[in-house]
C-alpha positions, 0 to 999 in steps of 0.5 A: 546593564539595566535589569529593570526591564527585559531585554529581547537580545538577552533573551535571544542569547539565552535561547541559544546559549541556555540549551544543554551542552551548548556552552561546553561545546563552545568551550571545547572549540575555544581551544582550537578547531576540532573534529566531531569525534574530538568534541564528542570525546571532550563532553561525557554524556553527550550523544552523537545525535544531540551533538550534531543537532547543537552544532547545526544550530550553532552553525545556523546562528553564525557561531560555529563554522563547519569546514569539509576537507575533500579527501578520503575519508572526508574530514569535517572540522568545526571552529568558532566564527568571529561571533563565536570567538567573542564568547571567550569573555563569557566563558572566562566569566563563567569559569571565574564564577564556577571557581568560586561558587561551584562545588566539585561534582561527586564522582560515582 
């Protein structure tokens, strides 16, 4: 990695991944495909409106796949595409860093 000059691809990746909640959504989906309510329950403080917006952005980027099951009621499931599954190594690196350097959040 050459840090002497800016990298447009790195900047684009950070525009996508740097948005609030995005990495937590991806981490949630690394385990298995999930429905909207399961993702919402996984992340405290994330509004349904913002979750919907982030999922749509990730789908447009080709990171998340949306699958609709035609039954009553309609079931929608979100999963990671191959591009999204490649995020696993990034998530693991962030987890290693967090385990060593991040402090435990203070519980209110």
